[in-house]
N, C-alpha and C positions, 0 to 999 in steps of 0.2 A: 381246538387247540394243540398249541404245540406242543409235539414231544418231548420230554426230555432228555438231553445231552447225555450219552455215558461220561463218566467218570472215571478214568485212569490212576490210581495211584501207581507214585512212583517211591521205593522205599528206597533210602539210603543210609550208609551207617553216620556219618557226618554229613552236614550240607551247610555251608558252601564248602568245597574245598578246592586250593589253589591246585591240588596234584591231579585232581579227578574232573580237568576243563573238558574232556570228551564227553563225560555224562552232560554237562551245565549246556554243551554242544547239542549232544541228542535230544535232550526236553526242549529246547527253542526250537530244532526243529521240528517236532514233535508239535509244537505249538502252533508253528508256523502251517505245518499239513494238516491241522484241523482238528487237534487230537485234546482232550478235555484234562487237562493234570490236576492233581495233587499231590504236595512231597509230604512224605514222613520221614526224617529223620531220628535216627536213635542218639544220636548225640548232637550235643550245642559243638559249633565251629568255633575250633582253637587256635586259626589263620589270624592275623590282626590285618591283615591284606586279602580282598578277595577282589574275581573278575568283575569288572566292569557293566561286563552284557547278564551278570546276574539281576540287574536292577531290569532288564528286558523281562525276564519272564511273569508271565500274568497266573503262573500256577502259586495257590497259597502253598506257605508249607506249614508244616505240625511239627514242632518239639514234641515226642515221648518222653515221659518224666523217665529217668534211670538212676540206677545206685552206681554208675559207673561214669568218667572213672574216679569219682569224687562222690562218695554219699550226702545226702541232703535229705535232711526230716522232710521238707516240706513234699520233696518228689517222692519220698519212700511212702506219705501218706497219700497221693494221690493215685498210686498201684496197687496198697493195700486197701483202698476204699472200693477203688473201681474190680479189684479178685472179692471182695466180699457181695459185693453188688451183684457181679455175675454168680457168685455161688447161691446165691437167693434165689433169682430169679431159675437157672439151668444147674442146678444141683449135678444132677448126673454126668449132664455134660463136662462140668467143671473136673468132676471126679474121673471120667472117661481121661479127657485130656491132660490130666493132672497124671495118667498112669502111663501114657504115654510119653511123657516127658520123663518120666523114672525109669521107665525099662529102656531107653537108647543110650545106646553103647558108648556113645562119645564124652567126654567131657559135658559135666551139669554148669550152669552157669544160671541159676534159678531167676536172674536180672533178662535171660528171653523169654522167662515162663511168664515172667509178669509184663513185660511190655508186648509182648505178643496179645493177653489176655487186652492189654489196652488199646494197643491196633486193634483188636477187633471191634472193641466198641466205637473206636474214633471211625473207624470206617462206614461201619452199622450206620452212625451219626450222620456222617457224611454222604451217604449213597453213593460210595463208592462200589462201580461194579466188576472192577480188577484192579487186581495188585500187580506190577511189575519189581521186579527186585536186582538192583546190583549186587554183585557179589556173593557165592554161592555158603560163603561163610556165615559168619553170625547176622548178617541181614537174611538169607534163607532160612537158616534155622528160626527164626523170629517170625517169618510169615508163614512157615510151617504152622506153626502153634498157632497163628492168627485164621489161618485159614479153618482150624478142627474148631478154634471157637466160634467161626462166622458163617461157615461153609463159601467164604467170596474165593475165589479162585486166584492162584497167582503163578507167574511165570518169572522167568530167572535169567541173567544174563552173569554167567560165568566168564571169568576172565584169565590170569595166572596165577596170583600165589595162594588163591581162596580153590586154585582147582588141585592142585600140585600137594599142599599142604593141608589139606582135608583130607580124615579119614575116608577112604573107598566106601566101606560100608554107609555109612553117614551121607556121603556124596551118591550114591547109589538111592537113597531113600527118599533125597530132596527131588531129584530127578525125577520119579515117579511121584512124588506128590505134584511135581506142576504140570501144568496145560502144556507148556512147551519150554525149549532152554534152547538161548543162545551163545555163541562163544566167539570170541575176534578173531581166530585161527583157522583152517582147517586142519593144521596139527593137533589143538584144542579139542576139534568135534570129534575126530578119531578116536583121541583117548579116554573122550569121555561115553565116547558108544561103547566103548573097550570095557568099560565099567559099567553102564546099564543093563538093568535087565530087567527093563520094563517098557512097554511102546512109544513114551514120553521122545515127540520129533525135539531132533538134536538140530538146531540150524545153523550154519555158520553165517556172521553175523560181523564183516569188517568193520570197523570205525571206520567214520568219514568225516573230513574237515571241511569247512568252511573255505574253499578256495577264495572266495571275494578281499579273504583275508591274509592270504597267504600267495601275493602276486610275486612271480618272479624277479628279482633284481636285478637292475641295468648290471652287465657284465664290462668293467671296462676295455676299450678295442683290444689291447693288448692277450685279453685270454678271450678273446670271444672269435672261435674261427670262422663263422661267419663274416666278420667283417674285415678281418685277413689271413685269406684262406690261403695264402701261397707263403704265408711264411713259417718255418721249422720251429720246433719248439727249443725257447730259451729261460733259463733259469729266470725267477723272479727275481726282483730287485728290491723288492719290499715284504718283509715278515711275514710270513705265512700266519695270516688269523686263523687260528681253529678255537670252534667252541664244542660245549658239550654242556647238555642240558637231564638231568634229572636227578630222584633222589638219591639220597646220599646212605644206600644199603650194597651189600655184598654182591647183588645180584646186577649192578651198574656197570660192573668194573674198573672203577675210577682206578686202583693201584697200577692197572696195568696200561692206562693213558698216562700216567705219570712216569710210567718207567718209561714209554715212548720219547716224553719228553724229555726226559734226562739222554736216550741217546742221539735225540735230532740237538738238544744242547753241545754235549762231548764232540760231533761232528761239525759243529759251528754252522748250523742251519738256522737261519733265524725264521722266531718264530714268535709269535705269542697267543697262550692258550687262555681263554674264558671256562670258566664251570659253571655253570647257575643250576641251584639246587640249594638241597637243606636235608639234615637227616640223621639217625642215629651215628654214623659213621665220621664225621664232621670233624670230631678233632683226632682220628687217627689220617683222616686226609688231610689235613693241615699239619700234622706233623711229619706225615710222609713230606711233603712239599717243603717243608726247611731241614730235613734228613738228604731228602734228594739235590738242598741247593736249588731250589726253582723259584724263589722266591720272588724274582725280578723279570720271571718269563711266564707265571701262572698266578690267575687270579682267581678266587674265588668269589664270587657275585652276591650268593644266596638268594632270599627267595624274591621272584618275582611275578608279578603275573602276565597273562597272555600277553596283551600289547606291547608289554617292554623285554617278552622273549622275541617276539618276530621283529623289535629293532635290533637285538642281538644277531638273527638270521641274517638278516642285511645287512651287518657289517663283518663277516663271517666272511673265509676264503672257501672253509669244509666242516664238514660237522661230523663227530667220529663218537660213536656210543660202543664201547667193549662188551656188551653184554656177556653172561657167563648163566652156569647152571648151577646153584649151590651143592654143597654137599646133602643137605638135605632135602633137596629136589627144587627146589623152588626157582623160577626163572621167568622171563616174560614173556609176551606174545607178539604183538608188533607194537613197539613201544609210539606211541603217538608222536612224541618229540621227532622221529623218521621222516614220518608222511609231513609232521610239519616243515621241515627241514629241506625234503626233496621235493616241496610244494613251491617254494621259495626259490627252487633250481640250484641248493647247495649239493655239491659231490658230498657223500657220505660213506663212512666206514663204518663196519658193525663188526657182528662175529656170525658164524654160519649156525645159529641155535632153532631152536623152538618154532614160529613161525614168521620170523627175520626173512627165511628163504622164499617166502611166498610176495615179497616184497621188492627186498633185492636180489638183483642177479648179477652177480660178477663179474665186471669187466663192460657189461652192460651199461646197468643204470647207477654204479654204485661200486666200493669195493669190499670183499667178506674177508676175512679172515680168521686164524683158529681162534676160539676161546682163549683166556687169560695166556695170552701170547703179546707182551709189551714189546719186542724187537719186531713182529711182523707188524702193528700196528706204525711203526716209527718207518718202514721200509716203506709201506704204503702214503705216509705222510710225506715222505721225501720223495714217492713219484709225483705228486699235486704240486709240491714246491718246486720241483725241476719242470714240467709239463705242466703249464697253465690250460693248454688246449684240450687237455684230459679231463682237468676239472670241469671245461666249459662245456665237454663234452656228455659226462657221465650226470653232469648237473642238470641239463636240458632233456635228456634222458630220463631222470626220473623223476622231474616236474612232468613230463609225458606221465609215466607211470600211475601218480597220484589221481593227476585229473582224468584219466581213462576208469580207474577203478576204484577210487576211495574218494569219491563225493560225497558230502555230508549227507546231499539231497537223494542221491540214489541209494545210499545205505540204508538212513533212516527211511527212507520209502518203506523198505522192505519189513522193517520194526513195526510202523504203522501198520501193514498188512496183515500181517500176524496178528500184532492184537486186534484188530477189526474183526477175522475171521475168529477170535475166541470168543470178542463181544458177541457175534451173532447167534455164537452155539449154546452161549449162554444170557441167551436176551429174556428170557423169566426170569420168575423172582428166585434167588438162592437158596435152596432149602438145607437147613442143617446136615452135617455129615452123618451118612449111616454110622453109628457107634458099635463095634465093639463088645465083646459081653467084658464085661472087667476079670482083671485076675484072680486067683483066688486069696494071693499076698495082701491086697491092696482092696479088697471086698473084705477080709478079714479087720485088716487095721482101720476101717471106716465102721465098722460095728463096734 
């Protein structure tokens, strides 16, 4: 008799999502490396477009009923009926999990409790052996509740916003509840270790990219130092083609890129800047473009699939992403678009914050500038406009960095190994967790 293949659940807030291609690529690579997946999504997708690679996933997708973002009577009924069924089968477990939920110090979202119970039901029905969660905020909070109902262990990958905007006590508790924690920069790993009071292992897990999709584009001879090694640098005759890609939110720093564009325009340096993205600050960014009289030289492209973004990389001369740390502490880790741009051979200009310095070494494989400094970005762009050899050298070194350290196969292979280790440890039937005694307040309320 052939043994049943273990099933790893993947819990995401929304699937599919254009801005989370790195998770899609991770799941595709895990499947290529033999992991059997089932996807759970807390929300229905809102993007009208999605990456064509979504159709390559073999994993089925279960959308959990939700009261958010809009209340729906049918979904509410599904959640409540499941809750009643759990209460009848395991009344004490239901009360103990409710006590845990009520005792949490962070903001209570009853939707998390309902979805956690529903997720537990689905995981038991589908014979899920382990759950892996992306993001340490709402998805991890939901998985934590589901574990208390079902006993099925979970691990999580923590990224950026979910680390730095989550209350430390809640983050520490979720780390303690997880079998292991992954995060995408060593900067994040050290931060999480400073918070954690448990022995849960926290591993560095860089995002990898599929290098077969990000082959370096051919440089023109005038910008190729190997083709014309004896020529001195000369100013570029054609406008510098600047590209940036990212969500229109504060931590991406787009206003400072626009300031740099204004400086280039005033200095009569020919250029055109394409910005690919969408988000809550789009209106403000459009207004800034008008206020700085940049409408002829800056274009907002809007949402694109990954294939379309790759085309943009191949048309550009330089990639700029002026990331910053916001006043509330939000920041990027290592933005995937930096990896993608570098893999295609584009020279990059970015800021020396968070985990970015683990990828970009200034003057070696890119240019680093201070955050919130439009003048510094303009200076770096001017250097590249006047010295195509510099851009070619940085771009080649950047591509080599990505090929050596950030391949999808290598980094997802590590994720696979950690998942398999956990599956081996929990190969026996997972029991219900040992429950603590009820608090006097809740016990009184029950009676």
